[in-house]
Structure formats: C-alpha cells, structure tokens
C-alpha positions as CSV (number, residue, x, y, z in Angstrom):
1,X,198.1,91.9,136.7
2,X,195.1,89.7,136.1
3,X,197.3,86.7,135.4
4,X,199.4,87.2,138.4
5,X,196.1,87.5,140.7
6,X,195.2,84.2,139.2
7,X,198.3,82.4,140.0
8,X,198.3,83.7,143.5
9,X,194.9,82.4,144.3
10,X,193.8,78.8,145.6
11,X,190.4,79.1,144.1
12,X,189.6,81.3,141.1
13,X,186.0,82.0,140.5
14,X,184.7,83.3,137.2
15,X,181.4,85.4,137.0
16,X,180.2,85.9,133.5
17,X,176.8,86.3,131.7
18,X,175.8,83.7,129.1
19,X,176.4,85.7,126.0
20,X,180.3,85.4,126.9
21,X,180.3,81.6,126.1
22,X,179.0,82.2,122.3
23,X,181.5,84.4,121.0
24,X,185.3,84.0,121.0
25,X,187.2,86.5,122.8
26,X,189.7,89.1,121.6
27,X,192.0,88.4,124.8
28,X,192.9,85.4,126.9
29,X,193.7,85.9,130.6
30,X,194.1,82.4,131.7
31,X,192.9,78.7,130.9
32,X,190.3,76.5,131.9
33,X,192.7,74.8,134.0
34,X,193.0,77.9,136.2
35,X,189.4,78.3,136.8
36,X,187.6,76.3,139.7
37,X,184.1,77.9,139.7
38,X,182.0,79.5,137.1
39,X,178.9,81.6,138.1
40,X,176.7,82.3,135.3
41,X,172.9,82.7,134.4
42,X,170.6,79.9,133.7
43,X,170.8,80.7,130.0
44,X,174.1,79.4,129.3
45,X,174.4,76.7,126.4
46,X,174.3,73.2,127.5
47,X,177.4,72.1,125.4
48,X,179.3,74.9,127.0
49,X,178.4,74.1,130.4
50,X,179.4,70.3,129.6
51,X,182.8,71.5,128.6
52,X,183.1,73.3,131.9
53,X,182.0,70.0,133.8
54,X,184.1,67.7,131.7
55,X,187.2,70.2,132.9
56,X,186.2,69.8,136.7
57,X,184.9,73.2,136.9
58,X,182.0,73.8,139.4
59,X,179.0,75.6,137.8
60,X,176.8,77.7,139.7
61,X,173.8,79.5,138.4
62,X,171.9,82.7,139.0
63,X,168.8,84.2,137.7
64,X,169.3,87.0,135.2
65,X,168.1,90.5,136.4
C-alpha cells in the first residue's frame, strides 16, 4: 500500500528523526529517487544530509521537541 501511495504522488515528503539516518532499516518502502523532501531535526548527520542533497532531495530542518 505504501509503495502504491508513493507511486501515485507528484511530490513525496519523508518525515524522520535524525536517529533513522544512523541505523540500517529492516524494511524498504521506496528508494531515494522516490523522495523529494526530507523533514528532519537539526541533529541529522552531515554526511547523510550531503547524500540527500547529492540526490537532489530538498532538506528541511525542524527543532526537536
């Protein structure tokens, strides 16, 4: 269902806390090519952020609560 939702959209946003960039995931819903915007907290690691920028993904940072 998630893959179908991603395929149907014109723009896909991923909301994730910074810890999700540090550990490998146990499942994959889509690829970097499917994502247009990532919203994460300011504590995200610089090298992961650069990889997103290199993939032409827009980054938006928010303050962690």
